[in-house]
C-alpha positions as a Markdown table, in Angstrom:
| # | Residue | x | y | z |
|---|---|---|---|---|
| 1 | Met | -18.9 | -19.2 | -7.2 |
| 2 | Asn | -15.2 | -19.5 | -6.7 |
| 3 | Val | -12.9 | -16.6 | -6.3 |
| 4 | Glu | -11.2 | -15.2 | -9.4 |
| 5 | Arg | -8.7 | -12.4 | -10.1 |
| 6 | Gly | -10.3 | -9.0 | -9.8 |
| 7 | Asp | -13.0 | -10.2 | -7.3 |
| 8 | Phe | -13.5 | -8.3 | -4.1 |
| 9 | Ile | -13.5 | -10.4 | -1.0 |
| 10 | Arg | -13.4 | -10.0 | 2.8 |
| 11 | Leu | -10.5 | -11.9 | 4.3 |
| 12 | Ser | -9.4 | -12.7 | 7.8 |
| 13 | Tyr | -6.0 | -14.2 | 8.5 |
| 14 | Thr | -3.1 | -14.8 | 10.9 |
| 15 | Gly | 0.5 | -14.8 | 9.7 |
| 16 | Arg | 3.2 | -16.8 | 11.5 |
| 17 | Leu | 6.9 | -17.2 | 11.2 |
| 18 | Asp | 8.5 | -20.7 | 11.0 |
| 19 | Asn | 9.0 | -20.7 | 14.8 |
| 20 | Gly | 5.3 | -20.1 | 15.3 |
| 21 | Asp | 5.5 | -16.5 | 16.3 |
| 22 | Val | 2.6 | -14.4 | 15.1 |
| 23 | Phe | 3.6 | -11.3 | 13.1 |
| 24 | Asp | 0.3 | -10.1 | 11.7 |
| 25 | Thr | -3.4 | -10.8 | 12.2 |
| 26 | Thr | -6.9 | -9.4 | 11.7 |
| 27 | Asn | -8.0 | -10.9 | 15.0 |
| 28 | Glu | -7.9 | -8.6 | 18.0 |
| 29 | Asp | -7.7 | -11.3 | 20.6 |
| 30 | Ile | -4.8 | -13.0 | 18.8 |
| 31 | Ala | -3.0 | -9.6 | 18.5 |
| 32 | Lys | -3.4 | -9.0 | 22.3 |
| 33 | Asp | -2.3 | -12.5 | 23.2 |
| 34 | Asn | 0.9 | -12.1 | 21.1 |
| 35 | Glu | 1.6 | -8.5 | 22.2 |
| 36 | Leu | 1.0 | -7.1 | 18.7 |
| 37 | Phe | -2.1 | -5.0 | 19.6 |
| 38 | Ala | -1.8 | -1.4 | 18.6 |
| 39 | Glu | -4.2 | 1.4 | 19.3 |
| 40 | Gly | -5.9 | 2.9 | 16.2 |
| 41 | Val | -5.5 | -0.3 | 14.2 |
| 42 | Ser | -8.7 | -1.9 | 13.0 |
| 43 | Tyr | -8.8 | -5.7 | 13.8 |
| 44 | Ala | -11.4 | -7.1 | 11.5 |
| 45 | Pro | -11.6 | -8.9 | 8.1 |
| 46 | Ile | -10.1 | -6.7 | 5.4 |
| 47 | Thr | -11.5 | -6.1 | 1.9 |
| 48 | Ile | -9.1 | -6.8 | -0.9 |
| 49 | Ile | -9.1 | -7.2 | -4.7 |
| 50 | Val | -7.7 | -10.6 | -5.5 |
| 51 | Gly | -4.6 | -10.5 | -7.6 |
| 52 | Glu | -3.8 | -6.8 | -6.9 |
| 53 | Asn | -1.0 | -7.5 | -4.4 |
| 54 | Met | -2.9 | -6.2 | -1.4 |
| 55 | Val | -1.6 | -9.3 | 0.5 |
| 56 | Val | 1.7 | -11.1 | -0.1 |
| 57 | Lys | 1.9 | -12.9 | -3.5 |
| 58 | Gly | 1.8 | -16.5 | -2.1 |
| 59 | Leu | -1.4 | -15.8 | -0.1 |
| 60 | Asp | -2.9 | -13.8 | -3.0 |
| 61 | Glu | -2.4 | -16.8 | -5.4 |
| 62 | Asp | -3.7 | -19.3 | -2.9 |
| 63 | Leu | -7.1 | -17.5 | -2.8 |
| 64 | Ile | -7.8 | -18.1 | -6.5 |
| 65 | Gly | -10.3 | -21.0 | -7.1 |
| 66 | Lys | -11.5 | -21.2 | -3.5 |
| 67 | Ala | -15.1 | -20.6 | -2.5 |
| 68 | Ala | -16.5 | -18.1 | -0.1 |
| 69 | Gly | -16.4 | -19.6 | 3.4 |
| 70 | Tyr | -13.2 | -21.5 | 2.7 |
| 71 | Glu | -10.7 | -21.9 | 5.6 |
| 72 | Gly | -7.2 | -23.1 | 5.1 |
| 73 | Glu | -3.5 | -22.6 | 5.6 |
| 74 | Val | -0.7 | -21.9 | 3.1 |
| 75 | Lys | 3.1 | -22.0 | 3.7 |
| 76 | Ile | 5.0 | -19.4 | 1.6 |
| 77 | Pro | 8.7 | -19.2 | 0.8 |
| 78 | Pro | 10.5 | -15.9 | 1.0 |
| 79 | Lys | 10.3 | -15.1 | -2.7 |
| 80 | Asp | 6.5 | -15.2 | -2.6 |
| 81 | Ala | 6.3 | -13.5 | 0.8 |
| 82 | Phe | 8.5 | -10.6 | 1.8 |
| 83 | Gly | 11.3 | -11.3 | -0.6 |
| 84 | Glu | 14.9 | -12.4 | -0.1 |
| 85 | Arg | 17.1 | -10.3 | 2.1 |
| 86 | Lys | 19.2 | -7.9 | 0.0 |
| 87 | Pro | 22.6 | -6.6 | 1.5 |
| 88 | Glu | 22.5 | -3.5 | -0.6 |
| 89 | Leu | 19.4 | -2.3 | 1.3 |
| 90 | Val | 21.5 | -1.9 | 4.4 |
| 91 | Glu | 22.8 | 1.7 | 4.5 |
| 92 | Val | 24.9 | 3.9 | 6.8 |
| 93 | Val | 23.8 | 7.5 | 7.1 |
| 94 | Pro | 24.8 | 10.4 | 9.4 |
| 95 | Thr | 22.8 | 11.0 | 12.6 |
| 96 | Arg | 22.3 | 14.7 | 11.6 |
| 97 | Arg | 19.7 | 13.5 | 9.1 |
| 98 | Phe | 17.3 | 12.7 | 12.0 |
| 99 | Glu | 15.3 | 15.1 | 14.0 |
| 100 | Lys | 15.0 | 12.6 | 16.8 |
| 101 | Lys | 18.1 | 10.7 | 18.0 |
| 102 | Pro | 17.8 | 7.1 | 16.6 |
| 103 | Ala | 18.4 | 4.0 | 18.7 |
| 104 | Pro | 18.9 | 0.3 | 17.8 |
| 105 | Gly | 15.6 | -1.4 | 17.0 |
| 106 | Met | 13.8 | 1.8 | 16.1 |
| 107 | Arg | 11.8 | 1.9 | 12.9 |
| 108 | Val | 12.6 | 5.0 | 10.9 |
| 109 | Ser | 11.6 | 6.6 | 7.6 |
| 110 | Leu | 14.2 | 8.2 | 5.3 |
| 111 | Asp | 14.0 | 9.1 | 1.6 |
| 112 | Asn | 10.5 | 7.5 | 1.3 |
| 113 | Lys | 11.9 | 4.2 | 2.7 |
| 114 | Thr | 11.2 | 2.6 | 6.1 |
| 115 | Gly | 13.8 | 0.6 | 7.8 |
| 116 | Thr | 15.1 | -0.7 | 11.2 |
| 117 | Val | 18.1 | 0.9 | 13.0 |
| 118 | Glu | 20.7 | -1.8 | 13.5 |
| 119 | Ser | 23.3 | 0.3 | 15.3 |
| 120 | Val | 24.4 | 3.9 | 16.2 |
| 121 | Ile | 28.1 | 4.4 | 16.4 |
| 122 | Gly | 29.5 | 7.9 | 16.8 |
| 123 | Gly | 27.8 | 10.1 | 14.2 |
| 124 | Arg | 26.8 | 7.2 | 11.9 |
| 125 | Val | 23.5 | 5.2 | 11.8 |
| 126 | Arg | 23.3 | 1.7 | 10.2 |
| 127 | Ile | 19.8 | 1.1 | 8.8 |
| 128 | Asp | 18.3 | -2.1 | 7.3 |
| 129 | Phe | 15.7 | -1.2 | 4.8 |
| 130 | Asn | 14.8 | -4.8 | 4.1 |
| 131 | Ser | 11.4 | -5.9 | 5.4 |
| 132 | Pro | 11.7 | -7.3 | 8.9 |
| 133 | Tyr | 10.5 | -10.6 | 7.5 |
| 134 | Ala | 12.7 | -10.6 | 4.4 |
| 135 | Gly | 14.3 | -14.0 | 3.8 |
| 136 | Lys | 11.8 | -15.8 | 6.1 |
| 137 | Thr | 9.3 | -18.5 | 5.2 |
| 138 | Val | 5.9 | -17.6 | 6.6 |
| 139 | Ser | 2.5 | -19.3 | 6.8 |
| 140 | Tyr | -1.0 | -17.9 | 6.8 |
| 141 | Gln | -4.2 | -19.4 | 8.3 |
| 142 | Tyr | -7.0 | -17.6 | 6.6 |
| 143 | Lys | -10.7 | -17.6 | 5.9 |
| 144 | Ile | -12.5 | -16.1 | 2.9 |
| 145 | Glu | -15.4 | -14.5 | 4.8 |
| 146 | Glu | -17.4 | -13.6 | 1.7 |
| 147 | Lys | -17.3 | -12.2 | -1.8 |
| 148 | Val | -18.2 | -8.6 | -1.8 |
| 149 | Ala | -21.0 | -7.8 | -4.4 |
| 150 | Arg | -22.4 | -4.4 | -3.5 |
| 151 | Thr | -20.4 | -1.5 | -5.1 |
| 152 | Val | -20.7 | 0.7 | -2.1 |
| 153 | Gln | -19.2 | -1.9 | 0.1 |
| 154 | Lys | -16.3 | -2.4 | -2.4 |
| 155 | Val | -15.6 | 1.3 | -2.2 |
| 156 | Lys | -15.8 | 1.5 | 1.5 |
| 157 | Gly | -13.6 | -1.5 | 1.9 |
| 158 | Leu | -10.9 | -0.1 | -0.3 |
| 159 | Leu | -11.0 | 3.2 | 1.6 |
| 160 | Lys | -10.7 | 1.3 | 4.9 |
| 161 | Tyr | -7.8 | -0.8 | 3.6 |
| 162 | Tyr | -5.6 | 2.0 | 2.4 |
| 163 | Leu | -6.6 | 4.8 | 4.9 |
| 164 | Asn | -7.8 | 2.8 | 8.0 |
| 165 | Lys | -10.8 | 5.0 | 8.3 |
| 166 | Asp | -14.5 | 4.7 | 7.6 |
| 167 | Phe | -16.0 | 7.2 | 5.1 |
| 168 | Asp | -19.5 | 8.0 | 4.0 |
| 169 | Val | -20.0 | 6.8 | 0.5 |
| 170 | Ser | -22.9 | 7.2 | -1.9 |
| 171 | Ile | -23.4 | 6.1 | -5.5 |
| 172 | Val | -25.7 | 7.5 | -8.1 |
| 173 | Lys | -25.6 | 5.5 | -11.4 |
| 174 | Lys | -21.9 | 5.2 | -12.1 |
| 175 | Arg | -20.7 | 8.1 | -10.0 |
| 176 | Val | -19.2 | 7.7 | -6.6 |
| 177 | Arg | -19.2 | 10.4 | -3.9 |
| 178 | Val | -16.8 | 10.1 | -1.0 |
| 179 | Asp | -17.4 | 12.5 | 1.9 |
| 180 | Val | -14.0 | 13.6 | 3.3 |
| 181 | Pro | -14.1 | 15.4 | 6.7 |
| 182 | Tyr | -12.5 | 18.8 | 6.4 |
| 183 | Glu | -9.7 | 18.0 | 8.8 |
| 184 | Leu | -8.5 | 15.1 | 6.7 |
| 185 | Gly | -7.8 | 17.5 | 3.8 |
| 186 | Phe | -4.5 | 18.2 | 5.5 |
| 187 | Asn | -3.6 | 14.5 | 5.9 |
| 188 | Gln | -0.7 | 13.6 | 3.6 |
| 189 | Gln | -1.7 | 9.9 | 3.5 |
| 190 | Val | -5.2 | 10.8 | 2.4 |
| 191 | Gln | -3.9 | 13.1 | -0.3 |
| 192 | Tyr | -1.4 | 10.5 | -1.5 |
| 193 | Tyr | -3.9 | 7.7 | -2.0 |
| 194 | Lys | -6.8 | 9.7 | -3.5 |
| 195 | Lys | -5.7 | 9.2 | -7.1 |
| 196 | Leu | -4.7 | 5.5 | -6.6 |
| 197 | Leu | -8.1 | 4.7 | -4.9 |
| 198 | Ala | -10.1 | 6.5 | -7.7 |
| 199 | Glu | -8.3 | 4.5 | -10.3 |
| 200 | Lys | -8.9 | 1.2 | -8.6 |
| 201 | Ile | -12.5 | 2.0 | -7.9 |
| 202 | Met | -13.2 | 3.0 | -11.6 |
| 203 | Leu | -11.3 | -0.1 | -12.9 |
| 204 | Phe | -12.6 | -2.8 | -10.6 |
| 205 | Ala | -15.9 | -1.5 | -9.5 |
| 206 | Ser | -17.2 | -0.4 | -12.9 |
| 207 | Ile | -17.4 | 3.3 | -11.9 |
| 208 | Asp | -17.1 | 6.2 | -14.3 |
| 209 | Glu | -16.3 | 9.0 | -11.8 |
| 210 | Val | -15.1 | 9.4 | -8.3 |
| 211 | Asp | -15.8 | 12.7 | -6.4 |
| 212 | Tyr | -14.1 | 13.5 | -3.1 |
| 213 | Val | -16.2 | 16.1 | -1.4 |
| 214 | Glu | -14.8 | 18.2 | 1.5 |
| 215 | Val | -17.4 | 18.1 | 4.3 |
| 216 | His | -17.6 | 20.7 | 7.1 |
| 217 | Lys | -19.7 | 19.7 | 10.1 |
| 218 | Arg | -20.8 | 21.7 | 13.1 |
| 219 | Ser | -18.8 | 20.5 | 16.1 |
| 220 | Glu | -21.6 | 21.2 | 18.6 |
| 221 | Pro | -25.4 | 21.6 | 18.3 |
| 222 | Val | -26.5 | 25.2 | 18.3 |
| 223 | Ser | -29.8 | 26.2 | 20.0 |
| 224 | Glu | -32.5 | 28.1 | 18.2 |
| 225 | Glu | -31.9 | 31.1 | 20.6 |
| 226 | Ala | -28.2 | 31.2 | 19.8 |
| 227 | Ala | -28.8 | 30.9 | 16.1 |
| 228 | Gln | -31.3 | 33.8 | 16.2 |
| 229 | Glu | -28.9 | 35.9 | 18.3 |
| 230 | Thr | -26.2 | 35.3 | 15.6 |
| 231 | Ala | -28.6 | 36.3 | 12.9 |
| 232 | Asp | -29.6 | 39.5 | 14.7 |
| 233 | Gln | -26.0 | 40.6 | 14.8 |
| 234 | Gln | -25.5 | 40.2 | 11.1 |
| 235 | Pro | -25.4 | 43.5 | 9.1 |
| 236 | Glu | -28.4 | 44.0 | 6.7 |
| 237 | Ala | -27.5 | 43.1 | 3.2 |
| 238 | Arg | -27.2 | 46.1 | 0.9 |
| 239 | Gly | -29.4 | 46.5 | -2.1 |
| 240 | Thr | -31.8 | 43.7 | -1.2 |
| 241 | Glu | -35.0 | 45.7 | -1.6 |
| 242 | Glu | -33.8 | 47.3 | -4.9 |
| 243 | Ala | -33.0 | 43.9 | -6.3 |
| 244 | Gln | -36.4 | 42.5 | -5.4 |
| 245 | Ala | -38.5 | 45.5 | -6.4 |
| 246 | Pro | -38.0 | 46.6 | -10.1 |
| 247 | Asp | -38.3 | 50.3 | -11.0 |
| 248 | Glu | -41.8 | 50.9 | -12.2 |
| 249 | His | -40.6 | 53.8 | -14.4 |
| 250 | Ala | -37.9 | 51.8 | -16.2 |
């Protein structure tokens, strides 16, 4: 069956600028060959919902109607890629707004926007908040690896896409449980995406409820001797015998 809007697929791709430079890829070897490799980034096919703007518009639309296993290339103008460059997105701000001294070429975040420092003169910083690829025609070589059918794989794929982490997921009837390691409870990115992910899972994976369960795990195995020693040190619970043995004269 051909791909339609709302379908889950696994997609591999390599994006190039007009001059042939690679700017994005799901292939680790290509990333290394083009000096794009970054530690902590997962280089593997991604799971997306077709038509949900999880890739640039031009690529998203080109997927529709293709069959699983299809390999091809699409050339995309700026308006359907990263947008036209907008002069109003270039701003000048005082250096005192940064904890770390900015330098030309540095990527910075300010007021929930990410941009590139163009220059630092005196106490003023000029920042371009346009995408680095705004105004550029790009092309993608891609392959639709497969359509994702199993609900658990849909959920795990979305979690991986937005959070770049693997989570334990279980499903009972139409209720999803996502085990969230305790330490990730303090991760702002995880907290930000929890509601968005739950909404997408319920809408596109036909789920009625999504539960995020905080999971605490023992960091190191504990021997039986150590466990017994810990138990021996615990104070005896008060009132245990009274609770277990009712008063015969009541």
